[in-house]
N, C-alpha and C positions, 0 to 999 in steps of 0.2 A: 226928314225923314215923312213927318204928314202931308207936304208938298210933292214928295213922291210920289207916295201913296194913291193919292185922288190923281194926280196925273196919270198913271200906270191904269187905274183903272177907269177911266173916263174916253180914254180913247176907242175907235174900232177897229184898228188896226195894230199889230205888233210895229213899236218902235225902238229907235236904237238908245237904249240904257248908257248913259256916260260914265256908271258908278262901276268902280274895282271892286266895292265891296258893299254891304248894305246892312244895319244894325235895327232891328226891333225891337223895341219894350212893350209889355202889356202888362197887366195886373189883376189879380181874382175878382171874382164878382159872389155877389150872395145871391141865391134863388130863394126866396121868399114861398114859393108852392105854386101850382096850377090852379084855373079855374076847373076844371075837368081831368084831374090826373090819371083815369082809368084810361080816356082818349077814345070813348066809344061812345060818347054821348054826339048830339049835333053839334057842338063847339071843342072840336076834342083839346085838350091840354090848354094852351094858353095860358102865361104864364107873365112874373112879377118880379123883379129885381134889382140888383144894385152893382154898380163898377165900386169898387173900394181901391184905395191905392198900394197894398201890399197884401199879401206877398207877391211879389213880382217873376217874371218870366224875360229874359233879355238875351235875345241872341245874333250873331253875325253872319253874315255869307257872305264867300269868294267862291271865285272859280278856282281851282286848282289842279295838281298833274296826278290826283287820283281823287276819288271819293273817301269823303273820311268826317266822321261826325265824333266830335270832343267837349269834354265838360261833364256836365250834370244830365241826367235822364237821357243818356244817346240811345238806350233800346225802345224809349219811347218815341224819340225824333226820328229816328232812322226811316221808320217806314211813312213816316208824313212827309219824307222828303224824296224817298224814292216813288211815291205815289204820284205827287202832285208833279214830278220832271216826267214819269214815265205818261204821265196821262196828256202831255204837249209832245210826246216823243222826243223829249231832250236827252240828251246821250254826256251831257256836260259834267265833268267831271268836280264836284262840289265841295269844299269844305265849311260844314255847318259847325262851329265853336257856341254852348249854351254854357253863357256865365252864372244863369242861375233861374232856377224852374219853380213854379207854383206845386205844391206839394199835390200827388198825384190819389188821387180817389178821397180826397177830403173833405167834399162837398163843394170846391172853390171853383169850377169850371176849368181844369187844368188842361185837359184835354182837349178842348173847342180852343184857347187861349194859345196853346202851343199849334196845335194845328192850322190856325189863322197868321201865326206870326210867321210858322215856316211859309204858308206860301202865299202871304204878303212878301217877304223878300224874293223867293222866286219871281214872283211877278214882277218887282222893282228891278231885280238885279238883269232880268232879259227882256223887260219893256212889254210884257204882256197885259193886255187892254182886259185884264180879269177883275171884277168887282169881289167883293168879301162873299157875297152868298153862292158864288160861282165856286168859290176855294172853299168853303164850307160843304159843296154839294159832293166835288171832289174827293174830297175827305172823309166825305160820309160822316158830317159833325150836323149837328143843330135840327133834326130829326123830329125830333120832341117840341125844345124850346129854342126861343129865339134870342133869347138873354145873353147869351155867350155871344152872337154874333152882333146883336145890338151895345153892346156895352162896349166890347172891342173898336167897335166904329164910331162912337158917338160919348161912351162914357153917360154918367149920370145915372140915374133909377129909367127903368126902362118897363114896358109893357107889353107885350106881342098877342096876336093873336090866335096863336097855334098853327099848325101847317092847315092846307085846305088846296085838294085837287091833286094832290102830290107835290104841289111847292113847298118850301119850306117855310115856315112862319115868319110872318110880317111884322115889325114894331109899330105898333097903333101911338104912341104916346113914348115921348122921352121927357123927362124933369129933372133941370141941374139940380143936385142933392147940396142943401145946405153947408159951408163950407163952418160953421161952429160948430155941427154936431159932429160927433164920434161914435165909432163901434169898435166894442171890445169884441174880439176874438179869441175863443177858448177853443184851444188842440188838444186833441189826444193822438199823440205819434204811436200809441201802441194800437188801435185801432183802424180799420178802412170803413168806407162807404160801402152801400152794395152797386157790381159794376158788372161790365161784360156780358156774358152770358147770364149772370147770376139775374143781371137788372133788366133783362129779356125776359127770363123765365117770371119774375116779380110783376111787373106789369102785366101777364097774361093773367097770372096767378089771382090776382085783385079782384072785388069785384065791381060792376058800375057802381059810378060817383053819382049819388042823388039828383037828381036833374033842377030840383030847386034850390037844391046849395051850389051850383052852379050859379043859378041864377042871381040868385043874393053874392057870391062874389062877385060875377060880372056887373052888379051894380055898386059895389062897395070899393075896389078896388081905383076905378076911373072916376067915380063921384065923391068920394072919401080921402082913400089912402095917396092917389096923386096929387090932387087939390091942396093936401095939408102939405105936402112936401114944397109945393111951390110957396104957401102961403109960410113956409115954418111955422106949421102949427104943429110942436113937437109930442103933445099930448094925444090928437087925434092919429098922426101917423102911427106912435107908437101901439095903440089900440087896434087901430085897423092890421099893421103887421101879427101883433098876438093872435086876433082873431083865425086868421090866414091861418099862423102855423097850429092853433090848436086843431083846425080841422084837418089840415095835413097830418098831424102827429097822428090823429085817431085813425086816419084812413091808412096810414104806411104802418100803423103798429105792428101786425100780425107778421109783416114780414122783419120789422124791424126788434121786434122783441119789447117793442114799449113804442113812445112817441121817440124818443131817441137814443141811435145807435149805441154811444158811450154812456156807459154808467157814470164814469169821474165827470165827464159834461153835464148827463143828468141833473146829478146832483147841486152842481154851482147854478145852474137855471132852475133848479128848485128852491133853493137859497136865496136867490137874487130876485127871484117873483114874491117869496116870504118878504124880502124887503121893500116889496111894493114896485118892481120894475115889471112893465107890462110888454114892452117893444124888446123881447128876444126869441131865439127860438134855434132852430140847427139850419144851416143851409142845404138844400138838396137832400142828397141820403148820408149825408155827415161824415165822418162823427163832429167836423166844426161847428161849435156853437157862437152866438154871436147877442149881444144885447147894447142896446142905442144910449148915446148920454147926449144932452142937450148941449155942451160946451167940454173944453180941454179938463177945467178942472172939476166937472162934474163925471167925465171919461176917468180921471187920474181914482176918485172916489169910488167908483163903478171898478176898475181894477182892482182896486185893496180889498172891497170884499168879497170880487169873486174870488181871491187867493186864500180867504178865509175861510169861503165855503168849501174849496178844494180838499183842506182836510189833509196834507201829505199826499193827495194823487196824482200820478206823474204828468200833470195836464202844463200845456204853455201858453202863455195869455201875450195880445198885441194888442194895442189902440190904432185903429185904423181910424181913417176919413175915407169920404166919399172923392171916388174921381170921376172929374165931368170931364174931361178930355178925351180925344180918341187916344188909340195906342200910337205910338209915334216909332 
């Protein structure tokens, strides 16, 4: 599938595609924060995030006798399939089946990953010379952050420069994530992050982000956080992620009712911070929280500690790894 995606996205003209069906798999991303979350400074947005190996979205697409979408998340997937087909004037009746999907509105980039997976499947099946930026633009994804596009295309830890002159954000740095490190994911199924019209209104209502703080983050991420990943310097990476998260939590608190959306997730993160964990926070608008561990064994210990701090709250936990490969 990876080879088919590359060949479909690099040609100049439509090519004959020999595929009767196409399957695409991708997984979630963590969004650590923005350089300028207000988007009104000289370098608007600009973001830092990481591809992780779970939760996943897996789907298959084939031509059918009639238009059909089956499996999970049908209501979210159908508009993407119709939109990408209509943008090319394709009247083909497709059958799209979704085996699993990243939870919606959980702060894990589910919408962008779903859109890119569907758009990529159509491009490969039809032999369309369409790159991922083109798919994202047609499906109106990635307007503020390039993390979802970057992690779909490359995996790893990515840092984008934000949108510029109407163009979608460009990935400036990509660093493979250490395979030994683990990510504790903290889910609250009862909560959802800000999304849709409420998200647009939230960004409009928030004040300008201080330019001095943007300058500081612009220095810290490429000069400290990303080199720490490359050098497998766990402490420095965690310190930098924790610092960025404190900045984002304080800025978005008026909209979220605090630094975190979920009271249950907040309690677990507070407990872990009390244990000395520094690399933790909330991905994007949440409610999903995360905390980093330097090894599988430390990840298991972190998981046990988190369950203890939950104190009966109806949360769900998983240990994940960074994903260094592109979607397949």
